[in-house]
N, C-alpha and C positions, 0 to 999 in steps of 0.2 A: 286392055292395059291401058288406055286414057282413062281409062275409071280409077284405076289403082294410081296413076299421075296423079290426077283431081284430088283422090282422097289424100295422097300424101302430101300435097302440097296444102291442103286446108289443113294438115295434123300440125303441119311444119308452122303456118300462119297462126295458128293456137297456140304452139307453144312459146312463138316468140313475143306474142301477145303476154302470153303469162311470164315469161321473163321480166318484158318491161315493166308489167304490175309489180312483180317482186321487187325489180331495182327502186321503182318509185316509192314504195312502200318504205322500203329501207332508208332511202334516202330522206324518205318523210318522216321518219322514226329518228334517224340521227340528227335531223333539223330541230326535231321538238325537244330530244335530249340535251344537244348544245345549249338550245335557248333556256331550258329547264335549270342547267349547270350556272350559266352566266346569270340568271335571276337571283340563284342560290347566292353567287359568289359577290354579286351586286349587295344582297343584302346584309353578307357579313362585313363587308366593306363600309355599311352605313351602320352597321353595329360597333366597330372598331372606333369608327369616328365620333358616334355619340358618345363612346365611352372616353373616348381621349378628351373630349369637350369637358366632359365632365369631371375627369382626374384634375383637367388644367384648371377649371373655377376650385375645385376642391383644394387644390395646393396653391392657389393664390389665397384664398381664404386660410390657409395653414401657415400661410407665410405672414398674413397680418396677425393672425394670432400667435406667433413667435416673436414678432416684433414686440406685440403689446405685452406678453412676459417677460422678455427681458427689460422692458421699461420700468418694473415694477422695482419700487423701492421699499424694503420689508421694513426697516428702521423707521421710515417715514409714515409709512402705513400703521404702524404699531403706535406710532407717537400721535398720530390723528384719532386712532382708537382710543387709546388712554385719555385724551385731552376729552373727547366726545363722552367716554364714558365717567368723567368725573363730575360732568355735567348733571349725570343723572342723581337721583337719592342714593346715597351712600357709596357713590362712587368715590369720593375722596375721604380718607381716614382725619385724625383730629392733629397728626402732626406733618399733613401735607405731602411734598414730594421727598422729604427726607424720612419717610417711613419706607423700611426694606426690612423690618425686622430686627432680631439682635437685641429685642428686649429681656426675653428669658437669658441671654448670656449673659446680658450686662449685670442683670441682677445677681447671678451665679457670682460674678467675678466681685460685686459689691459683698454680696456673703460671705462671702471666703477671705477677704482682705481688710475687712472693716474692723477685724478684731486686732490686726496686727499681732498676730501670734510670732514667736520668738524663732520658731524654726525657719518661717520664710524673712523675718525683720531684721537685718543688723543693727549694732549700735547707732544711733542716731548721731551721736555727738564723737569727735575723734579726741580721745583720751589717751593719756600715758600710763601705762600699765607702770604700778609699784614695784610689780615681779612679774617675771615669765611664767606663764603656765605650762603644764606637760612634762614635770619632771619624772613621769612615772618610768617604769621597766622599759615601755614600750618607746617611749622618743629617749631614750638612754642610752643608744645602743652606739655601735661603732660608728657609724656614717656621722654621728653628732658630736664626736669627741673634739672637734676643733670648735665648736661654739658652746662647749660647756661652761665657760668662764664669761660669756656673754652677758654685759650687766645694761639696764636699759640706759644711763650715761654714756655708754659707748658710740651710741647713733648719735646723741647729740654731739659729742665731742669730733665725731667724722663731719656732721654738718658743718660745724662752727670752722674746722679746719678747711673746708673746701669752699667758704664764702669769705671767713675773714682772714686776709692776707696780712695782717698788721701782725698776727702772730707769729707767723715766720720772721717778719722783720724784728719784732722783739726779743725773737730767739737769736738772732744773729748780732743783736747788739751786743757791746759790751766796750772797756776801756781800752783804749787806743794804744799800740805796742806793735813792735815791728813784726811780730807774727799774727796780728791779727786778721789777713789777709787769710793765711793758713786755716786760723781757728774759723772764719766764717765759711772755707768752703767745708770745712767739715760739720760744722753744725747744719750747713745748708743740708748738706747728705745726708745727714741723721734724721732731719725733719722731714725730707723728701721721703727716707724709708719709714719712717715711723706712721707717716700718712700713707702711703701705698699700704702698710702691713695694716692697719685699721680700715681701709676701704676694702681690702682682700677678705677682712675676717667679716665685716658688716655684709658685703655679697653672699657670702657663704650660708649666714646664717639667713640672709631674705629668701635663700631658695629651699629653705624648710618647708617640707609638707609635711606639717603636724601643726599643733596646737601652740606649742613654742614658736614654731615659724610663724604664725599668725600674730602672735603678741608681739615677735620683731616686726614685723609689717607694721601694726598699729603704732609700734613706737615711733618708728621713723617717718611716718604718716604726720604724728603730732608732731614732730622737731619739724619736717617741711613746711607743714602748716605754719607754725611759729613763724618762720624763716622767712615767709613771704610778705608778712607784714615789716620786716625790716629791709629786707634786702632780696631782690632776683636774678640780679645781674651774677654771673659767676665770671670772675675777670681774667683767670687762668685758663688757657685752653686745655691743659692736662687735669685739671680740676672740674672742669665741664664733661671732658669724657669719663672720669671717675664717678659723677652724679650719674652720668648717663650709664654708667654700668650698675651701680644701685638701683635703679628704674629697672633696668633690662632682669637684673636678678630678683627683684622684687615682683615683677610680671610672671617670671619663670615659676615662682614658689607658690603662686595663685592657685588654687585648685576651684574648683564649681560649687564650694557651700557658699552660705549665705553670706558670713564675715570676709570672705576671698573675693566673693565678686564685687561687695562694696569697697573693699580697701582699692580695685584695679578700678573702679569707676574714680574713685577721689584721686588715684595715682594718673589715670587720664587727664582731669582736670588740672593738677597742679604741673603736669609736662606742657602744658601750655601758658605757664607762668614763669619758670625759671629760662636764662638764655643766657647764650654768651655771642659779643659782639665779634663779627669775625674782620678783624682791620687789615685782611688781604684782599678783601672785596674792592674792585676799583670801581665796579658798575654801580655801586650804591649811592646813593645821593645823602642819604645822612644816617645816624647811626641805628636807627628803628630798621632800616632796609637790610643793613647788615647783620642783624639779630639771628641766630640759630638757636631755635627752642629745642628743647628735650625732646619733644613729640616728634621732631625730625630725626631724631636717632633711633627712636624706638616702635616707630611706624612698622618695619618690620618684622616685629613680634607676632608668633604664631597665635596669641590670646585674641588678636584683632581679626584674626579669619575663623575662630571659632563660633558658629552659630550660636552653639549651647550656653556660651557666656553673653552673648547678648541678650538672647531669651530669659535668662536668669536677671541680667540687668533691667529689663522693661519689667519683668514681674516686680522686683523690688522697687521700681521708680513709681509703678501704678499703686503698689502697696502705701508706700509712704504719701504719695498725694491724698489718696482716699482718706488714709486714716486721719490726716490733717485737716482734709476738707470737712469731715461729718457730715458726708450728704445724709444719711440716714437718720440724724437728729434733725435734722434741716424739716423732715417728713413726716415724723411723727405725728399721729392723731395730736389735735389740740386737749384732745380729753385724755390725754396721758401725762401726767405730772413726769417731765424729763429729767428733773432734779431727783427722783426716787427712783429712776430705772438705769441700772448701770449700763454704759454704752454697749458692753459685750455683749447685752441681754437683747438689744435691740435688733431684728433681724429684719429680713426684707419683707417678708409676710406682716409686719405690723404696719405696711404702709398700705393705704386705701388703693384698690385696684385703678382709680383713676389717676395716680400718681407713679404708676409703674412707668409711665413712657417717659415722664420727666426725670426720674431718678435715673434711669437708662441714658437717657441724653447728656445728664451730668459725667457718668462713668464715661460716654464714648468721649466727652470733649478731655477728659482726664488722658483716656489712652491714645487721642488723636495729638496732645501735646506731648507727651513723654516719647512716644513713636516716631514723633518729628525730629525731636531733641536727640535721641541715640542714632536715627538715620543721619542725620547731620553730623553726629559724631564720627561716624562709619567714616564717611567721607573725609571729614579732618586727619583721621588717623592713618588713612590711604594717600601719603605725601605723592606717591607717584602716578595716582591716578588712573591705575591701569586695573580696570572691570569694578572700581570701587563704586560707580554710579549704578552699574548692574546688580551687585550683590546689595547695594541701599535699597535699590528697587524689590528686589527678591524678598528681602528683609521686612519690606513694608508689606508687600502682598501677601505672604505667610503668616505674620502676626495681625493683621488686618482680618484676614480669615479667623485665624484663631480667637480673637475677642469681638467678632461678629460687628467690625465697625461699619457705619453705613458707607453706602458708595458712593456718594458725594466726597467724605472726609477722605477716602482712598485716594481717589483722584485729585483733590487737591495736593495729597501729600506726593504721589508719583509727578503731578505736574512741577512740583517746586523742587524735587529732586532733580529733573530732567533739565530743567530749565537754569540750575544754579550749578551744572555739571561742567 
């Protein structure tokens, strides 16, 4: 029994040592695993810290780059580039800073207008027709029955009635008698009635959109042009309103043919000549400030808001100026006898290639002057000023592109319009 007890005691000791060893091994393995995981964790934290530091450095540099990009002035850089490029051989053209193309367009304009064809050129002088054209079947319809008896002298009589008040006084003059007062009233009413009838007849005739209507309008332009050298003031307010009525009917009858556009331009000029002095204006210092011009009454007319009218007007003005200037004749080669060559036979290709740019510059100068004049007229014919500057600027931009006007001339015109608005 003692031997069994000793053996069992030894066995228990051995099993206890085994358990202790297993626990020690397990604790050691768990300690190693924990230490390994902590080492990995620290490594990951180090990697994150390193990446964060790199990203912060990159963000700092990116912020510096962003600030540098925001500070870029594109136009200034382009100007610097152009200035430096001009210093290089071939970097600057012979015309300098004004060279931005448009030579071919200018030569095309010169070539199309130098002949002054009758299709686009109106009659240069204001003449009084000896008879009215357009008595064919197309113009002798029911709409024109009221003006069938209109003669050229009618418009002269109407203008004289509106400007010469002595005619009314002479019509009332007569021998003294008890019935003179009644006779004067009767003659005065008859005189006014006759004047109103003639004004109404003339206004109806001026509104005709036909060849005969064009003759009517040419005739009254002739009479008005003669009248402005005699007397430009209309003394009676009623007579002034009648004159404005004639101008309004005149413009309503104008189409977009060359002669009508020319007549409308002349009417616009004459509307700034004739006036009436408003005696009821207490704020005026002198008679000049009290003047009411015809243009103040016709500024509402729809023709002034029609872009097609202003386009045709500029085309006519440019054609007239080029025809008078003789640009091509000034540049014909010296070897050619100019006197032996008809003007209409001279074309742009008769010029030397070195003369193209100078000829184009002259065309641009003509377009610049006429475009500025018409743009100023647009402002003049819009008395209210509502949107007139914007319309004039749009007109300048649109026609400058059409005629390929150099950029510096466009800017000059636009600045002038905006500063004087």
